[in-house]
N, C-alpha and C positions, 0 to 999 in steps of 0.2 A: 424482643427488640431486634430490629433489622440491622444486619451488619452494613457498614458504610460501602463495603465492596458488592453487596447484593448477593452473597452466597445463599442466603435463605430463600430468595427469589428464584432459584434455579431448581428447587426441588419440593416435594410435597403437593397437597391439592391445590388447585387453583383458588385464588382468593381475589376479592373485589380490588380492583384498580389496576391490576396487572394485564399485560398484554397476553393475548392467546391467539395462535395461528390456526385458521380453520381451512381445511383442504377438502374439496368436493371431489365426487367421484370422476370429473374430468381432470383433477389435478390442479383446478384453479385455487389459489390462495387467497385468503382474506384475514387481514389482521385486525383483532378488535381489542379494546380496553374494556374489560368486565366492570360492570355497574349494576348494582342491585335494581331491578324494576325494568331495565332497559331490554331492548329486543334488537336482534340483527335481522334485517330485511333483505330480501333479494327478490327478483321477479317471479321466483317460484317459492313462495312461504317465507316464514320467518322462524326464528329460534329464540328462546328466553335466555338472557344472560344468567338468570338464577338457575338455570338447570346445568350450567356449567360451574357455577361458584360451588367449591366443595368438592368437585369431581376429580379424579386423579389424573395426572398428566399421561397423556396417550389414550384418552377416552374417545369414544365415538357418541354422536349425539344426532338424532333426526329432527328436522324442522316440521312445520304443519303440513307441508306437501309430501312428507315421507323421504326427502333427500337426506342422505346421510352425510355427516362431516366428521373428518378426523381433527381432534382438538389437540395441540401440542404447543408447548412453550416455544417461541421463536429462539433459534440459536442466534448467537451474535452475527453470524453472517447473514441470517435472515433479517435481524432487527436493523442492521445497518443500510439494507437495501430498501427498507420501507420507511424508515424514520424522515421526519421533515428535513429537507435540505435547504441550506442557503447556498452552498456551493457544491460542486461535484464532489463525490466521495471517492477515497481510494478503495477499489474493489477487493473484496476478501482475498481473492487469489494473490494479489500484491502485498496485502496487508500481512498475510500469513509468510511470504517470501522476506519480508521487512523483519518480522519477529525472530525468524530462524537465522537468516543471513547476516544480520546486524548483531546476532547473539545476545538478544535481550534475556535478562536473568532476574530473579527475585532479589530485590534489594538494589538493583541498578539505578544510577542518577543519569536520567535521560533528558535532552533537550530536543524538542520538536518545533519546527518553524513551517507555518502554514496550516492552521488547525482546520480551516474549511467548516464542514459541518460535524466533525468530531469522530469520524468513523474509524480512523487510525488511533487516534487518542485513547479510544476504548480497548483497542487491541492491546496497545502499550501499557495501559493500566493494568489489564489482565496479566501481562508478563512481569512487570515490576512488583506487582502486589502491595500490600500496605506498608512494607518496609523500605520500598524504593521511593524515587521521587521522578515525577514527570513535569518539567518545565515547558509549557507550550506558549508560543508566540504567535500572535495574529495581528495583522495590520488593521483590520477591520473589526470595530466593535460589535456590529450587528451578527457577523459571522460567530465571533467569539460568543455571544449570547447564546446563538442556536446551538452551537456545539456543546456548551455547559448544559443547557436544558435537555438535550438528547442523552448526554451521559447520565444527568441526574435521573432521568426516567428509566434508564436501563439498570442502573446500580441501586436505585431507591433512594439515594441521598448523594450529597457531594462526595466524590472520593476523596479521602484523606491525603492522598499521595500526589494530588493534582494541583498545580498552579497555573492560571491562564493569565498571561501579561498581554495587553493590547499595546502595540508599538512595533517599530522597526527592529529587527534583529540585531542588526550592527549596532545600534544605539543602546537597546535594552539589555543585551546579554551580558556585557562587562558590569553593569550596574547590578545584576541579579545573581550571578554565580561567581565563585572564585576561581581564578586561572588554574587549570590542571585538576579540575574536580568533577568533570563530566565524564561518564563512562561511554556514553552513545549519544550520537546526534543524527537526527533525521530531517532533512531539508526537503519540503515539498513547495517549491516557489519557481517563478519564472527564471530567476537569475541568480542560482546558488553560488556561482563564482565569486560574486560579489561579497559573500560572507565567509570566505575560506580563511581569513586572517583572524577574525574574532572566534571562529570555531577551533582554529587551531590553537588559541591561547586557552579556550575552555577545556579542550579534551585533556584527558590524562595520558600519558605515554601508552601507546598501544590500544587506545580508544578507537572505536569504529565510528567513521562517518558514512552515512548513506544517503545519496540524493535520489528523489524520484522526479524524472522529467518526462515531458510528453513527446518531444521531438528528436530527430537525430542531430539537428545542429545544436540544440542545448546540450546534447549528450556529448558531441564533440568538444564543444568549448569548456564544459565543466571538467572533462578529462584532461585538456591540455592546462587549464588553470591548476589543477591538482599537481600535475608533473611539474610546472613552472615554479610552484610555491616551494619546493624543495623541503617540505614539512612532512609529506605523506608517503606511504608505500605506493606501488604501481596500481592504479585503478582497475577494478574488474567490472565488466557491464554485462547485462543480460536482460531479457524480457521473458514473460511466462504466458503461454497460451494453454488454455484449457478446453478440452473437447469432451463433451459427455458422450455416453453410448446408450443406444436404445436396446433395452431388454425386454423380449417379448417371446417366451417359447424358444424356438430356434431362430428366430429373426434378431439375431444379435449383430448390431453394426453400429458404426458412428453416427452420432446425430448430424443433422444437416447444418445445425447451427452451432456456433462455438464462440466462446469468450476469446477473441483475438487481442490485438494490440490495444492496452490501455496506457501503458507508460514504460519507460526504461528505468532500471535500478542499476546504479553504479555505487561501489563501495571502495573505501580506502581505509587505512589506519594510521593514526598519528605516530610519528617517529618520536623518538626520546629527543629532549633539547640538546641542540648542537651536532645532532646526528644528520648526515647527508644521505639520501637514498643510494644504493649501489647503482653503478652504471648499467644501463640496459644493454644486455647482449644483442638484443634485436635493433636493427637501424629503424628508428622511429620515423612515421611519416611527417610530412610537412605540417607545421602548426596551423591551428585554426585561423581562417580570416572570413571576414564577413562578405556578404554578396556584393557591396560597394567597394571593398579593398581588393577582392579577387581579380586577377589578371589571367591571360591566356596561359601563362607559364605556371600559374597555380594549379590549373586543371590538367595535371599529367597523371598518368597511370599510378607513378610513383606516389604522387601527393595523396591519393585516395586509397593508397593501401595495396594497389594490384601488384601481383608478381609479374615482373616484366621478363620475357624470355630473351636469352642472349641472341646476338646476331648469328652466332655459329649454329644455335638450334634452329633458327628460323630458316637458315639457308639449307640445313639438313632436310627439314620437313619439306621445303620447296622442291628439293631434288627428288624426294620420295613421291610427292604427289604428280611431278611433271615427268618423271621417268617413263618413257613409252617403249623402251627397248623390248623387243620380243623375248619371251621366255626361253631360257637355255633348254 
Protein backbone atom coordinates (compact mmCIF):
# COMPACT_ATOMS: atom_id res chain seq x y z
CA UNK A 1 0.00 0.00 0.00
CA UNK A 2 1.34 3.43 -0.96
CA UNK A 3 1.98 5.94 1.82
CA UNK A 4 -0.03 9.18 1.45
CA UNK A 5 3.30 11.04 1.57
CA UNK A 6 4.67 9.03 -1.35
CA UNK A 7 7.74 7.63 0.43
CA UNK A 8 7.51 4.33 -1.44
CA UNK A 9 7.55 6.18 -4.76
CA UNK A 10 11.00 7.57 -4.04
CA UNK A 11 12.82 4.22 -3.97
CA UNK A 12 12.84 0.76 -5.55
CA UNK A 13 12.36 -0.29 -9.22
CA UNK A 14 10.41 1.87 -11.64
CA UNK A 15 6.69 1.06 -11.69
CA UNK A 16 3.91 1.76 -14.15
CA UNK A 17 2.32 5.18 -13.68
CA UNK A 18 5.30 6.97 -12.17
CA UNK A 19 7.36 9.71 -13.78
CA UNK A 20 10.89 9.05 -15.02
CA UNK A 21 13.43 11.63 -16.14
CA UNK A 22 15.44 10.66 -19.23
CA UNK A 23 18.72 12.47 -19.98
CA UNK A 24 20.34 12.12 -23.41
CA UNK A 25 24.09 12.36 -24.19
CA UNK A 26 23.82 16.13 -24.73
CA UNK A 27 22.24 16.67 -21.33
CA UNK A 28 18.73 17.29 -22.62
CA UNK A 29 16.03 16.06 -20.24
CA UNK A 30 12.67 14.47 -20.99
CA UNK A 31 10.11 13.55 -18.32
CA UNK A 32 7.71 10.73 -19.16
CA UNK A 33 4.99 8.87 -17.26
CA UNK A 34 5.56 5.12 -17.61
CA UNK A 35 2.69 3.14 -19.12
CA UNK A 36 2.72 -0.50 -20.28
CA UNK A 37 2.85 -0.83 -24.06
CA UNK A 38 3.71 2.82 -24.73
CA UNK A 39 6.79 4.24 -26.42
CA UNK A 40 8.89 7.41 -26.07
CA UNK A 41 9.65 8.83 -29.52
CA UNK A 42 12.21 11.41 -30.66
CA UNK A 43 13.48 12.34 -34.13
CA UNK A 44 16.20 9.73 -33.49
CA UNK A 45 14.34 6.56 -32.70
CA UNK A 46 12.18 5.43 -29.80
CA UNK A 47 12.33 3.32 -26.67
CA UNK A 48 9.67 1.16 -25.02
CA UNK A 49 8.28 2.02 -21.60
CA UNK A 50 8.18 -1.71 -20.85
CA UNK A 51 11.98 -1.78 -20.93
CA UNK A 52 12.05 0.70 -18.04
CA UNK A 53 9.23 -0.73 -15.91
CA UNK A 54 10.88 -2.92 -13.31
CA UNK A 55 14.37 -1.47 -13.94
CA UNK A 56 16.26 0.04 -10.97
CA UNK A 57 16.56 3.79 -10.48
CA UNK A 58 19.73 5.08 -12.15
CA UNK A 59 19.56 2.70 -15.13
CA UNK A 60 20.61 3.38 -18.71
CA UNK A 61 18.63 2.37 -21.76
CA UNK A 62 19.22 2.58 -25.52
CA UNK A 63 16.57 3.47 -28.05
CA UNK A 64 16.16 1.89 -31.49
CA UNK A 65 18.82 4.22 -32.97
CA UNK A 66 21.38 3.32 -30.31
CA UNK A 67 21.06 6.62 -28.38
CA UNK A 68 21.68 5.95 -24.68
CA UNK A 69 19.55 7.62 -22.00
CA UNK A 70 20.08 7.84 -18.26
CA UNK A 71 16.83 7.08 -16.40
CA UNK A 72 16.29 8.59 -12.93
CA UNK A 73 13.35 9.49 -10.76
CA UNK A 74 12.91 13.27 -10.84
CA UNK A 75 13.84 15.07 -7.66
CA UNK A 76 11.25 17.45 -6.24
CA UNK A 77 13.22 20.34 -7.75
CA UNK A 78 13.02 18.66 -11.16
CA UNK A 79 9.34 17.86 -10.79
CA UNK A 80 8.17 21.37 -9.93
CA UNK A 81 10.00 22.81 -12.93
CA UNK A 82 8.35 20.37 -15.37
CA UNK A 83 4.86 19.93 -13.90
CA UNK A 84 1.77 21.64 -15.40
CA UNK A 85 1.49 25.27 -14.32
CA UNK A 86 -1.50 27.50 -13.83
CA UNK A 87 0.55 30.26 -12.26
CA UNK A 88 4.28 30.90 -12.04
CA UNK A 89 6.04 28.69 -9.51
CA UNK A 90 8.39 29.62 -6.68
CA UNK A 91 11.76 28.36 -7.88
CA UNK A 92 13.58 25.65 -5.92
CA UNK A 93 16.30 28.11 -4.90
CA UNK A 94 13.69 30.25 -3.13
CA UNK A 95 11.64 27.33 -1.79
CA UNK A 96 14.75 25.91 -0.10
CA UNK A 97 15.44 29.30 1.49
CA UNK A 98 11.85 29.51 2.72
CA UNK A 99 11.96 26.06 4.33
CA UNK A 100 15.23 26.82 6.13
CA UNK A 101 14.92 30.51 6.99
CA UNK A 102 11.30 30.21 8.14
CA UNK A 103 12.45 27.23 10.25
CA UNK A 104 9.85 24.73 9.02
CA UNK A 105 9.89 21.60 11.20
CA UNK A 106 8.08 18.24 11.42
CA UNK A 107 4.77 18.74 13.20
CA UNK A 108 4.59 22.49 12.48
CA UNK A 109 1.24 24.13 11.76
CA UNK A 110 1.78 26.36 8.72
CA UNK A 111 -0.38 28.81 6.78
CA UNK A 112 0.41 29.50 3.13
CA UNK A 113 -1.39 32.15 1.07
CA UNK A 114 -1.02 32.13 -2.70
CA UNK A 115 -0.86 28.47 -3.73
CA UNK A 116 -0.23 29.08 -7.43
CA UNK A 117 0.67 25.73 -9.01
CA UNK A 118 1.62 24.05 -5.72
CA UNK A 119 5.44 24.09 -6.00
CA UNK A 120 6.05 25.64 -2.59
CA UNK A 121 3.20 23.67 -1.05
CA UNK A 122 4.99 20.40 -1.80
CA UNK A 123 8.20 21.62 -0.17
CA UNK A 124 6.24 22.73 2.91
CA UNK A 125 4.43 19.38 3.09
CA UNK A 126 7.77 17.60 2.91
CA UNK A 127 8.97 19.71 5.85
CA UNK A 128 5.95 19.42 8.18
CA UNK A 129 5.43 15.70 7.54
CA UNK A 130 2.34 13.67 8.35
CA UNK A 131 2.16 15.03 11.90
CA UNK A 132 2.07 18.68 10.84
CA UNK A 133 -0.60 20.75 9.13
CA UNK A 134 -0.47 23.00 6.07
CA UNK A 135 -3.42 25.35 5.59
CA UNK A 136 -3.19 26.80 2.08
CA UNK A 137 -5.35 29.65 0.80
CA UNK A 138 -5.86 30.52 -2.86
CA UNK A 139 -8.24 33.07 -4.35
CA UNK A 140 -8.61 31.29 -7.69
CA UNK A 141 -10.35 27.93 -7.71
CA UNK A 142 -8.69 26.88 -10.98
CA UNK A 143 -5.22 27.47 -9.53
CA UNK A 144 -6.16 25.49 -6.42
CA UNK A 145 -7.29 22.53 -8.56
CA UNK A 146 -4.05 22.54 -10.55
CA UNK A 147 -1.98 22.69 -7.35
CA UNK A 148 -3.88 19.79 -5.76
CA UNK A 149 -3.52 17.70 -8.92
CA UNK A 150 0.24 18.35 -9.10
CA UNK A 151 0.71 17.39 -5.45
CA UNK A 152 -1.46 14.29 -5.84
CA UNK A 153 0.63 13.20 -8.81
CA UNK A 154 3.88 13.66 -6.89
CA UNK A 155 2.85 12.11 -3.56
CA UNK A 156 0.70 9.39 -5.13
CA UNK A 157 -2.38 10.45 -3.10
CA UNK A 158 -3.86 13.46 -1.33
CA UNK A 159 -1.41 14.44 1.40
CA UNK A 160 -3.04 13.95 4.83
CA UNK A 161 -1.54 17.14 6.27
CA UNK A 162 -2.87 19.47 3.57
CA UNK A 163 -6.01 21.58 3.48
CA UNK A 164 -6.66 23.95 0.57
CA UNK A 165 -9.23 26.73 1.03
CA UNK A 166 -10.46 28.83 -1.89
CA UNK A 167 -11.01 32.39 -0.74
CA UNK A 168 -9.43 35.58 0.51
CA UNK A 169 -6.99 35.10 3.38
CA UNK A 170 -8.28 38.07 5.40
CA UNK A 171 -11.80 36.65 5.40
CA UNK A 172 -11.06 32.92 5.52
CA UNK A 173 -8.16 32.66 7.98
CA UNK A 174 -10.08 33.69 11.14
CA UNK A 175 -12.78 31.12 10.29
CA UNK A 176 -10.23 28.35 9.68
CA UNK A 177 -7.71 28.52 12.54
CA UNK A 178 -7.71 29.57 16.17
CA UNK A 179 -5.85 32.67 17.28
CA UNK A 180 -2.30 31.95 18.39
CA UNK A 181 -2.30 28.41 16.93
CA UNK A 182 -0.04 28.89 13.87
CA UNK A 183 3.72 28.35 13.95
CA UNK A 184 4.67 29.71 10.53
CA UNK A 185 3.05 31.85 7.81
CA UNK A 186 4.23 32.23 4.22
CA UNK A 187 2.62 34.91 2.05
CA UNK A 188 3.13 34.86 -1.73
CA UNK A 189 0.80 37.61 -2.91
CA UNK A 190 0.75 41.08 -4.42
CA UNK A 191 -0.12 43.02 -1.25
CA UNK A 192 0.91 41.05 1.87
CA UNK A 193 0.72 44.21 4.00
CA UNK A 194 -3.08 44.00 3.77
CA UNK A 195 -3.03 40.71 5.73
CA UNK A 196 -0.71 41.57 8.63
CA UNK A 197 -3.46 42.03 11.23
CA UNK A 198 -5.10 38.62 10.69
CA UNK A 199 -1.70 36.96 10.39
CA UNK A 200 -0.61 38.49 13.69
CA UNK A 201 -3.77 37.16 15.37
CA UNK A 202 -3.17 33.65 14.01
CA UNK A 203 0.56 33.42 14.83
CA UNK A 204 1.79 32.06 18.13
CA UNK A 205 4.29 34.25 20.02
CA UNK A 206 7.67 33.82 18.36
CA UNK A 207 6.07 32.46 15.18
CA UNK A 208 7.71 33.32 11.86
CA UNK A 209 6.12 35.35 9.06
CA UNK A 210 7.84 35.17 5.67
CA UNK A 211 6.72 37.12 2.60
CA UNK A 212 7.81 36.49 -0.98
CA UNK A 213 7.52 39.60 -3.18
CA UNK A 214 8.73 40.33 -6.68
CA UNK A 215 9.59 44.03 -6.65
CA UNK A 216 11.57 46.46 -4.52
CA UNK A 217 8.50 48.67 -4.04
CA UNK A 218 6.54 45.74 -2.58
CA UNK A 219 9.49 44.92 -0.36
CA UNK A 220 9.68 48.48 0.95
CA UNK A 221 5.96 48.72 1.64
CA UNK A 222 5.65 45.41 3.48
CA UNK A 223 8.73 46.21 5.58
CA UNK A 224 7.29 49.56 6.67
CA UNK A 225 3.91 47.95 7.38
CA UNK A 226 5.59 45.34 9.59
CA UNK A 227 7.30 48.11 11.56
CA UNK A 228 4.17 50.25 11.84
CA UNK A 229 2.13 47.31 13.18
CA UNK A 230 4.22 47.18 16.40
CA UNK A 231 3.48 43.44 16.53
CA UNK A 232 6.62 42.05 14.92
CA UNK A 233 10.38 42.08 15.27
CA UNK A 234 12.58 44.12 12.94
CA UNK A 235 12.21 42.57 9.45
CA UNK A 236 15.13 41.04 7.54
CA UNK A 237 15.21 40.86 3.73
CA UNK A 238 17.39 39.23 1.08
CA UNK A 239 17.43 37.60 -2.35
CA UNK A 240 19.22 34.51 -3.63
CA UNK A 241 21.27 34.30 -6.81
CA UNK A 242 22.50 30.91 -8.01
CA UNK A 243 25.33 30.50 -10.52
CA UNK A 244 26.36 27.07 -11.74
CA UNK A 245 29.87 26.06 -12.76
CA UNK A 246 31.15 24.37 -15.90
CA UNK A 247 33.23 21.31 -15.02
CA UNK A 248 35.24 19.81 -17.87
CA UNK A 249 38.79 18.70 -17.14
CA UNK A 250 40.83 21.82 -16.41
CA UNK A 251 38.12 24.05 -17.91
CA UNK A 252 36.49 24.87 -14.58
CA UNK A 253 34.71 28.21 -14.74
CA UNK A 254 31.38 29.88 -13.93
CA UNK A 255 28.58 29.19 -16.37
CA UNK A 256 27.54 32.07 -18.60
CA UNK A 257 23.92 31.80 -17.47
CA UNK A 258 22.69 32.01 -13.91
CA UNK A 259 19.44 31.98 -11.95
CA UNK A 260 19.26 35.66 -11.09
CA UNK A 261 16.51 37.66 -9.45
CA UNK A 262 13.22 35.83 -8.99
CA UNK A 263 11.90 37.50 -5.84
CA UNK A 264 12.73 39.02 -2.47
CA UNK A 265 12.23 37.21 0.83
CA UNK A 266 11.47 39.14 4.01
CA UNK A 267 11.00 37.61 7.45
CA UNK A 268 9.88 38.78 10.86
CA UNK A 269 8.64 37.14 14.07
CA UNK A 270 5.51 37.64 16.15
CA UNK A 271 6.00 39.41 19.46
CA UNK A 272 4.20 38.25 22.58
CA UNK A 273 0.83 39.93 23.24
CA UNK A 274 1.21 43.35 24.83
CA UNK A 275 4.92 43.59 23.98
CA UNK A 276 6.20 46.46 21.87
CA UNK A 277 9.41 46.13 19.84
CA UNK A 278 12.56 47.75 21.26
CA UNK A 279 13.48 51.14 19.87
CA UNK A 280 15.75 50.88 16.86
CA UNK A 281 19.19 52.31 17.47
CA UNK A 282 19.62 53.06 13.81
CA UNK A 283 17.79 56.08 12.51
CA UNK A 284 15.09 54.69 10.17
CA UNK A 285 14.67 55.96 6.67
CA UNK A 286 11.59 57.90 5.61
CA UNK A 287 8.44 55.76 5.40
CA UNK A 288 7.09 54.33 2.20
CA UNK A 289 5.19 56.62 -0.13
CA UNK A 290 3.58 55.79 -3.46
CA UNK A 291 4.64 57.38 -6.73
CA UNK A 292 1.59 59.65 -6.69
CA UNK A 293 2.25 60.81 -3.12
CA UNK A 294 5.98 61.35 -3.51
CA UNK A 295 7.22 64.93 -3.56
CA UNK A 296 10.60 66.41 -4.32
CA UNK A 297 11.34 66.44 -0.57
CA UNK A 298 10.71 62.69 -0.38
CA UNK A 299 13.47 61.91 -2.86
CA UNK A 300 16.42 62.92 -0.71
CA UNK A 301 19.57 60.88 -0.03
CA UNK A 302 18.41 60.41 3.58
CA UNK A 303 15.00 59.11 2.47
CA UNK A 304 16.48 56.34 0.34
CA UNK A 305 19.03 55.30 2.95
CA UNK A 306 22.20 56.87 1.58
CA UNK A 307 24.95 57.93 3.97
CA UNK A 308 25.26 61.71 3.69
CA UNK A 309 28.76 63.12 4.31
CA UNK A 310 29.08 66.05 6.67
CA UNK A 311 29.83 69.54 5.35
CA UNK A 312 33.15 69.46 7.20
CA UNK A 313 34.18 66.29 5.41
CA UNK A 314 33.16 67.67 2.04
CA UNK A 315 35.19 70.85 2.63
CA UNK A 316 38.21 68.75 3.56
CA UNK A 317 37.91 66.67 0.39
CA UNK A 318 37.52 69.82 -1.71
CA UNK A 319 40.69 71.25 -0.23
CA UNK A 320 42.56 68.00 -0.88
CA UNK A 321 41.63 67.87 -4.57
CA UNK A 322 42.11 71.59 -5.28
CA UNK A 323 45.33 72.12 -3.38
CA UNK A 324 47.86 73.00 -6.08
CA UNK A 325 50.64 74.24 -3.82
CA UNK A 326 54.07 72.92 -4.86
CA UNK A 327 55.60 70.06 -2.93
CA UNK A 328 57.97 71.07 -0.17
